[in-house]
C-alpha positions in Angstrom: -2.7 -12.8 -34.9 -4.2 -9.9 -33.0 -1.6 -10.3 -30.3 1.2 -9.3 -32.6 2.0 -5.6 -32.9 1.3 -4.0 -36.3 4.2 -3.8 -38.7 5.5 -0.3 -39.1 5.2 1.3 -42.6 8.2 1.8 -44.9 8.9 4.3 -47.6 7.7 1.8 -50.1 4.2 2.0 -48.6 4.1 5.7 -49.7 5.4 5.9 -53.3 5.0 9.7 -53.6 7.2 12.4 -52.2 5.0 12.7 -49.1 5.8 9.2 -48.1 9.1 10.2 -46.5 7.5 13.0 -44.5 4.7 10.7 -43.4 7.1 8.0 -42.4 9.1 10.6 -40.3 5.9 11.8 -38.6 4.9 8.2 -37.9 8.3 7.4 -36.4 8.2 10.5 -34.2 4.7 9.5 -33.0 6.0 6.0 -32.3 8.9 7.5 -30.3 6.5 9.7 -28.3 4.2 6.8 -27.6 7.2 4.7 -26.4 8.3 7.6 -24.2 4.9 8.0 -22.7 4.7 4.2 -22.1 8.1 4.3 -20.4 7.0 7.3 -18.3 3.8 5.5 -17.3 5.8 2.4 -16.3 8.2 4.5 -14.2 5.2 6.3 -12.6 3.4 3.0 -11.9 6.6 1.5 -10.4 7.2 4.5 -8.1 3.5 4.4 -7.0 3.8 0.7 -6.3 6.9 1.3 -4.2 5.3 4.2 -2.4 2.2 2.2 -1.6 4.3 -0.7 -0.4 6.2 1.7 1.9 3.0 3.1 3.3 1.6 -0.4 3.8 4.7 -1.4 5.7 4.6 1.9 7.8 0.9 1.4 8.6 1.4 -2.2 9.5 4.2 -1.3 11.9 2.0 1.4 13.5 -1.0 -1.0 13.9 1.3 -3.6 15.4 2.7 -1.1 17.9 -0.8 0.1 18.8 -1.9 -3.5 19.2 1.0 -4.2 21.5 0.2 -1.1 23.6 -3.4 -2.0 23.8 -2.5 -5.5 24.9 -0.2 -4.1 27.6 -3.0 -1.8 28.8 -5.5 -4.7 28.9 -3.0 -6.8 30.9 -2.5 -4.0 33.4 -6.2 -3.3 33.6 -6.9 -7.0 34.2 -4.5 -7.0 37.2 -6.0 -3.8 38.5 -9.6 -5.2 38.3 -8.6 -8.5 39.9 -6.6 -6.6 42.6 -9.6 -4.4 43.3 -11.9 -7.5 43.6 -9.5 -9.2 46.0 -9.3 -6.0 48.2 -13.1 -5.8 48.2 -13.5 -9.4 49.2 -10.9 -9.2 51.9 -12.6 -6.0 53.2 -16.0 -7.8 53.4 -14.5 -10.8 55.1 -12.7 -8.6 57.6 -15.9 -6.7 58.3 -17.9 -9.9 58.7 -15.4 -11.5 61.1 -14.7 -8.4 63.2 -18.2 -7.1 63.5 -19.7 -8.0 66.9 
C-alpha cells in the first residue's frame, strides 16, 4: 500500500482547539504543494516543447548543410575528372605532335 497517497487529516484527528488551525495550515501547505507541482509540470512541458523545437531546427540545419556539402562534392568531383581529362588530352597531344 505504499503506492497510495496518505489520507489527509480531519478535525477529529486533533480534538483540541488547535486542531482546526493545524488542519488549515496543512490544507494550505497541500495547496501550495499542488501549485508547485502544477508549475513544475508546466515548466517541464514548456522545456520539452522548446527542446523539441530546437531539435527540429538543428535537424533542418544539418540536413541543409549535408545537402550543400553533397552539392560541393559533386561539383568538385566533376572538376577533378575534368582536370584529369584535360591533362590526359594534353599529354596525348604533346606525344603525337612532338617530332
